[in-house]
N, C-alpha and C positions, 0 to 999 in steps of 0.2 A: 495436255493444253485443253481446256473448254473455252468455247466461245458463248458468253452470256449476254444477251441484249447489245450486242457490239462491244462488249468489254471482254478483254482476256483474263481469264483467270487459271491461275496454276495451282494444282494440289488441292488440299482440303483448306476451305475458309472456315475459321472458327471465330465467328463475329463476337465481339464484346465480350471478349476473355477477361478474366481476373488478373489483369497484369498490375504488378506493384510499381507504380510511377510516383516520382517525387518532382515538383518543380519550384525553383529557388522564387522568392519573393520577387525579385526583380525580373521574373520571366525570362532568364537569358540562359539558365543551366537546366537541362532534363536528366535525371537519373532514372535509369531502367533496372529494376531489380528482376532478372529472368536467366535461369540457367537454361543454356541450348542444350539440345539434344543431339545436334549435328555440329560439324565443324565449320559450315557454310551458313552460318546464320547472322542475318543483318535486319536493320531497322529502318524505317523512313516515318518522318512526320510530315503530314500534309495539312494545308489549310481547308477552310470550308469549300473553297473552289476546286480542290483536289492536286493543286500546286504542292510539289514536294519541297519543303523548307530546310530540311535535315535528313541526312543519311548517313550510315555508318556500319561498322561490324559490332556484334554483340560479344563481349568479353565472356571468355569462357569461367571466369571467377564466379559470374552471377551478378556482377555490379558493373554497368556501362554508364560513363558520364559523357555528356555531349553537350555542345553549345548550341542553342537553338535561339534563332531571332524571331521570336513571336513579335508579329509587327503590330497587333492590336489586339484587345480583349476579344474573344470569340470562340468559335468551335474548330477543333483540330481532332486529328484523328493520328494515333501510332500505331504502326504495322510492325511485326515482326515476321520475318521470313526465315523460317526453321526447316530447311530441307523442303519438303514438299508441304508443309503446314504454314498456313498464315494465320497469325492472330492480330486482331484488330481491338484498340482500345479509343473509345471517344474520350475527349478530354476538352472540358469549357473553361476558359481563362476570363475572370471578371474584372 
């Protein structure tokens, strides 16, 4: 565990990865295309304030469907925690 500027960071952070994401037109369904490297792989989606609005496990099949209640257009971040690696992908809904 590393403390950076008051924030706790686990493992290696791979910012702005090339995650393959699809969001439904109505903004309620997020599909994450990612094949995990470990059996303990999770995701979370946070809004611009950093509040987590969705979380769950990544499917070993490589396709994870989740229901996300995007409150409004704006900036969001999808994080994947795969063992000790953290992948981040920014998304913007308009």
